[in-house]
Every structure is written in C-alpha cells, then in structure tokens.
N, C-alpha and C positions, 0 to 999 in steps of 0.2 A: 404538557398538562396544561390546558385555558384555567387558568384562575377563575373563572366566570361561570364555568361549567357547576352542575350540581353535586357531582362527585367533592370537589373540593371545597364545596358547602357546607356540607355534611361530615366530612371522613373526621376532621377533628375533633367533632363531636362524639363522634362512635369509639376515635381514639381514646380521648379525656376520658368519658363515660366508663369505658373498659376498664384504663388504668384506675381509676377510682374505686370501682367497685371491686376489684382483685386485690388492692392494698389494704381494704376494708375488711374483705371476707378475711383474707390471713392473718390481718393485724386483732381483728376482733372475736372471732370465731374462737383463737384458744382462750380468750378470757369471757367469753361467753358476754361479751358485748354487744348492744344492738346499734349499730351507730344510726339510725334512721328514729333511735329514740333522744336521741341527742337533739338541743336546740337547733329550732331552722333555719337562724343567722349561720350556725354554726357550719354546717353541712353546704347552705347556699354559700358560704366562703370558700370554702375548699371545692365547690362546684364549679362555681366562676372562673376562681384561681386554675382550676387543672383544665377547663375548656380556654382560657386565655394564652395558657403556656402550649397547648395544643394546636392552637391555630400558628403562634410563632415557631416551632416544629416544622408543622406544616409548610411556611412560608422559609424555612432554611434547607429544609429537604430540596424543596420544588427546584431553589437557587444554585444548591450541591449539585444534585441529578443536572439541572440544565448547564453548568462548568464541566463535567466529567464526557454528557453524552458525546462529545466531537472525539472522545476518545474510548466509546464503545465500538467501531470499526476495527479497533489493535487491540480492544480488549481480552487480556491474560489474566491466571490464577492467581499469581500475584500483586494485579491490578486490583484486581474484584476486592480481596482481602484485604489490601491499605487502605480501600472506599470502607469496607464494613468495619476496621479498625478506627478508620476516624470517624465514623456514624457512634461506636459505643465510647470512645471516650467523650465526645461531644454529647451524650447521654448522661455520662458518670459528672461533668461540668458543670450542666444545666439541672440536673434534677438535685445536688445538695443544697445550691442557695435557695429553688423553690420550696423545699422542704421544709427550710427554716422562715422563710416567708408566710407559706402557708400557717405554720405550725404558730408562728409570733400572732397573726389576726386572728385564728380562736384561741389563742390562749391555752395552748396544748404544747406541755415540753416537749424537746426533738429527746426519743433517746436514740441507742446504737440500731435498737431491731429495727427503725421507724427509716432510717435511712439502708440500713442493709436490705429492707423488704422493698424502699420506693424505686432503688435502685437496680435492684434484680429484675423486679415486674416491669420497671419503663423500661430497661435496655434491651429484654427479650420482644416486647412488643415493638421496640423502635427498630430493630433489628427485622420483623415481618415488616412492618407498616414500608420500612425503606425497599426490602425485596419486593414488594407490591410496584411503588413508584420505577423502579429501577427495570424490574424483571421486563415490562414490555421496549422497552428499550434493546436489550439482550437479545429477546428473542426478536424482534427485528433484526438486528445485525447478524444473528446466525441465519434466520430465514434469509437474509441479502447474499451469505458469503457461501450459503449451499447453492443459491440462485448461481451466484458470480461460480462454481465450483462446474456447476451442473453445461453453462454456456462456454467456458475454458474446453472442457472435454468433450464437448459436442462442434468447438471450432478445429482443437487438433485432431479429431477422427475424419475430419472433412478435408484438412489439411492432408494426411496420412492418405486419405482417398487419391485427393487430387495427387499428390504426390507418385503414389504407384499405377496410377492410372497415367502420367504423363511422362514415366520411366522407358515407355518402350522406345518414345524417338531419340531421347538421348541414346539407349542403347542400339537401336540404329544407325543414327547417326555415329557414334562411337565405329561401329564396326565397319559402315561407309569410310571413314578416314583412313582406319587400318586398312582397307582394299586399295584405297586411291592413293597410300604409302608408298606401297609398293609397286607402283606403276609407274612413278618418278625414276627418274635416271639417278643415278648417287651420285652424278656432279653437278643437279641442280642441287642445290644444299638449300638455298633458302627457302622453297617452299616444301620441302620434307622438313626442318627445323617450325616451320610454320605448324604446322599439321601434328609434330610431336607435342609441342605447346597446349594444342587446343586439347589435344588426347590427353594430356596431365590434367587438364582442368575439366573436362569431361571425369574423367577416374574420380578427383576428388566427390563431385557433386553426386556420384554414381555410387561407390564402394567404399571412400572414405569416411562419411557423414553417417554416424553414431545419434544417439541422445545429446551430448555433448562431444567438443573433442579439444585438444590442447588450443592455446591463443596460439603457439608456433607455428600449426598448423594451418589455421586460418591466415595468418599472416604470410606464412610461403605459398600459399595460394593466389594472393593479392600479389604476390613477386611475380610469381608464373602469371600473374593476369599481367600488369605492367611489360613484361616483357614480351606476352603476345600482340600488346598493343602497340609498339614499337613500329613493328612493319606498318601501318597505316596513320602514321605521325608523321608530322613534317619535320623535316631539318632543321628546324630552331627549335624545335616542342624542349623542353629540357624538366626532366625529371628528379625531384628531390625527395627521399625517404629517410627518413630515422626511428628507425626501432629501439626501445628500450631493450637492452640485453636482459632485465629481471623480466621481460615476458615472454616467459618457458612456457613451465607445464600445465598453467593454471587452467580451469577448465570455461568454455564458454558457447554458445549454441551457436551451430556455422551460420557460414553467411548471414551474419549481421551487420559485418562491415564492407563485405564486396557490395549492396546497394549504392553506398557512397560513393567507392573508384569511381561505379560505374557510370555515377551519375558526374560524376566530376569528369569523365573522359568523353561523355555523350553530351555535352555541352560547353567544353572547353574551346576557345576561341581569344580573338585579340592577340595578347603577345603567349600564346601557347606556352603555358607553364602548370604545372600542380606541384603542391607540396602535400605531403603525407605524414605525420607526426604520431606516432604511438609511444607513450609513456604511460610507468607506474605509477599511480602518485596516489597515497593517501592507504595503499590496498587496493585502488579499484583503477580500470584502467579508464584513459583517458584518449580519445584517438583524436584526432583533428583533421582537415583533410580541406585544402581549398586550390582552387584552379582560377585559370583567367579564365575569362568572358569578354566576348565582344562589347563593347560600348555601348551598342545599340541592345543588347538585350533588355538594358536597365530600363529602359524606353516602354510604357504600354501596359498591359493588364497582367502579363504571363505570369502565372504562378512560380513561387520557385522548385523547381525539382517539379518529380514529377510524380506516380502512380510509384514507382520505388519505393520514393520515400514515405508515403503513404504506407504500404505496407510494413514498410520498413518499422514505423511507427506503431503500427498495431504488434505485430510481432514482441515488438518491444515492452507494449503494455504485459501481454500475456504473459513473456517468458520472466519479464524483470518488474512485478509491479514494485512499484518506491523505491526503487534498487536501482535506478537512470536517472539519464539525464539526455534530451536529446535535443538541439538545438540548430537551425540554419540562418543563415545573415546574406543578404546580399548587396555588394556596393558598386561603382558604377564600374569598375574592371576585373573585378574577381566574385566570387561564391564561396562561400563558408560555412561547412557542416563540423559542428562538436558533438560528438557521443562519449557521454561516460556511463559506464555499469561497475556495479560493486561485486567483488564477491562475498 
C-alpha cells in the first residue's frame, strides 16, 4: 500500500474515531453520562491521542504486512493464525500504556472496566483492520495459485494428448523390430541382442510408465540404455555407474533422469568417458552425471545442452515446484549435470 495515497491519510482517522466513539458509548451509556458535555479540552486530548496512536498502528501494520508479504504464496492456516495472534498481542501491549497516558492527561483515574472495554474494542477493530490490509494480498495469492493450477492442468492435458498422438510411431517401430528380429539368423547374435535391448527401452516407454514409477525402474531403464549404446561407442569408451542401494522403491515421475544420460551420450568426445552417480542424500535423490567433451566444444557461443535439457527444466518446474534443484556446468574437457529431487 502506498503511504501517500488517500486511504492511508484518512483510514487512521476513521479507525481512531470509531474506537473512541465505541469506547465512549459502552462506557458512558450505562452510567447515563454524556461525554460530549465534558470540557472540550478533555475530549480533544482523547481524540488527538487516539488519532496519533492510530497513525502509529497503521505504520506498524504496513511494516508487518510488508514483512510477511513474501510468505503469502505459501500461506497456511497455521501461518495466518500466527499472524493474527501477533496482532492481538501487539494490540494488548499497545493499548494498556496508551490508556494510562490518555487518562493521565485528562485527569481521569483508570478503572478495570476502562482497560477491559478498551482492550476488547481495540482488539476487535484491529483484527478487522488487519484483515483489510492483508486480505488483498491473500486474494491476489489465491488468484495467482488458481491461475497457475489451471496452467499446469492445461499443460498436462496438452502433454497427454501429444503423448497419445505420438504413441502410434513407437508401436509401429516396436512391431517392426519384432518382425526384423525373427528374420535375423540365430547365429548372428549381435544384431539380435541390439534389437532386444531397443525393444526393452520401447517397452518401458510404452507399457511401464504410469503417473509415477519406482526409482529402481528408472535406473534400470538407464542401465538398459547404456548397454544398448555400447554398440556405437569406441573401444576406448569408459563408463562408470554407481547407484546407491537405498534407491529402490521411492516414487518418481518417469523419464526425468534419461534426458541427462541421453545428453551425455550425444555430446561425448575427447577422452570418451561418462560417469553416473545416483545417491540418496538426506531423503532426496541426488543424481550426478559427467561426460568428456572435445576441447574445441568449449569455444564459441554454443549453449550448454539442447532442447532436451530445457524441456527437462520445464517438467521439473511443473512436477516438483520448490522441491528440486538442477544445474549444469561446462569445463574445458567435460560437461556436468546435477539434479536433486526431494520426496
């Protein structure tokens, strides 16, 4: 809220006047007293004091809302209750000394009823006042979250449609591979084995993928892929894979690790090695992959990775918002990718 706008200038007047009138009515009506018949100076002292206090309260609320505004996107019922408790306690702490100061200047002794009435009225109005301040942020955060949810649902629907549309091609290839496999002589084991490995890769993508899979299925798929890629690798190629045995049944969305492995094989060069390391650290998946690249690849303006890594980043943002970290780093002779996913 802009401190220079009209609302900020008049709202403390409204708040202070409302508090003062309610307190006077509650206090004076049972006693058949008429506060407007008191000396003008006494009423002015009360009014000016309450308005000054109201401005101080508004500045404090403004600072409090500004401090907690960054938490609005992740606002929970517990957080909201905590904020209101802080506001109520602050109102109680502020009201007591203010009552004594006002009564001192008006030469009016403070009674227990004065304290109770002032506390109740001020606390209730303070809660309403804070709700007006905070309500705009909460409503804006709700609309933003609703819009984001709709965008995710739309993206998921489009992805599902594209996946169903693209399934025809893998099915056709899968059936063609089976036909070719049985046409190869049994003594020619190398191409038969390559077809079997490719068929396993296709089978995982077509039949074994649900909404989530177990992490061991994803890692087994990567092992099958590395076995299949041995056919095209040079004799000098060296592959190192280390998988933490604790990575077993944890759920993960499929084909999140595969783009990193595919990227490593796509751009491998130089000393021709790839290192894959999958660990369970602090309850999270830590996936590290590094591959050698030609020294010449470090020069020029070529970006690190291709469209596969960009798509991966988009999927991570949708599937694990705030629960993942993904980074890549290119050195002179190697390219590194690190992915961490929290369960």
